[in-house]
C-alpha positions, 0 to 999 in steps of 0.5 A: 575375757581370753576365750572372749577374743578367740570367739571374736576372731572366729567371727571374723576370721572364719567367714572372711577366711572363707570368702577369701578363699573362694575368692583368690584361692585357698592359698590365699587365706593361709597368706592372709594368717602370715600377714595378721601375725606379723602385728600381734607378734610384734604386739607381744614383744612390746607389750608382754614383760620381760625377765623371769617371772614373778618374785616368788621364784620357779614354779614347782614343775614336778608337783603341777605335774602331778596334777594330771594324776588326779581323777576328777581333772582328768575327768573334767579334761576329758570332758572337755576334749569330747565337747570340743570335739563335738563342736569341731567336727560339725564345724569344721564340715559345716560348708558340704551341709550348706551347699548340699543338703540345705541347697544354698549356694557358696555364698551362703558358706561365710553368712552361716559360719558368722551365725556360727561365730556370732553363737559362740560369742553369746555363749562365751558371755552367758558362760562367763557370768554363770559358770563361776555362780552355777557351774553345775546347772549349766552344764546340767541344762546345755550339755544334753542339749548338744547331742540333740542339738546336732542331731536335729541339725543332721536330721533338718539339715536340707530345711535352710531355716532350721539350719540358721537357726539351729547353727547359733544356737549349737555355736552357742551351746558348744561355747557355754559348754566348753567355757565352763569346762575351762573353769571347772579345769582351773577350779580343779588344779589347784596345785598347778596355779602355772600349768592349770591354763595349759592342761584346760587348753590342750585339752581343747587343742586335743578335741579340736584336732581329733573331732575334725579327723573323727568327722572325715570318717564319715563323709561323703555323707555331708550330714556324717560329721553332724552325727559324729559330733552328736555322737562325741557329745553324748560319750560327753554326757555320759561320762558327766553322769558318772559317780565322780571321784572327790567331792561334787563342785557346787552350783 
C-alpha cells in the first residue's frame, strides 16, 4: 500500500513537475514541492501518534543492525539497489529520448512520463498480489525481461510507437520486480522487525541515486542511459543466478 502511494505520486507529480518547469521555469517545480510539503507536514504532526512507541519497550538496535551481516539479506538488498538503479537510470533521462531519437516534441514529455507512472502502478498492483505467494516465479519471469526491455527500448527509440508501448511495460516490470524485492527483504530480515523496512528503502534509494549518476556518464548519447539500465539489470539477473546462502524462499 505504501509503494502504491509512491507510484501514484509518480503518475501525477513527475509529469506535472515537468509541465510546470516547461511553463514557468525549472525553479517553479521546486517551489511546488515546498508548497505541497506544508500540508503533508501538518498531516504527519496530526496523524502520527506521539509517545515512545509500543509497550514492548525499545527495539534491540544492535541485534537488528547485526542482520546486515547476513549474506542472504545483503543479496536481496543489492538486487533491489541494482534494479532500482536501472529503473532510474532510464527514467531520469527519458525526456532526451522523447525529444531526440523518437522525434517527438517537448509537449510529449509529460504524457510519456504519465505512461511510465501508469505502468508502475500496474506493476505494484500485480506484485502486491503475487509477491507473497509466488515471489520466486515472479522474479524468474519478470527479472530477465528487464534487461531485454531496456535493450529493446534503446534499439527502437527512434520509433515513437515502440516507445509508447515499451515505456509503460518497463515501468510495470521495474516496479513489479522492485516491489517483490522489498517483500523479500522484509521476509528475510526476520531479526530486524523495526529496521527491515528502512534497510529495503535505503537500498532502493541508493539505487535511485547511483543509477542516474552512472547513466549520466553515457551522455550525450540519448540512448546511453537506456543501455546503462540494461547493464545494471543484467548485473541483477546474474547476481540472482548465483548460488544462494541458506535455504531458498518458496515460490
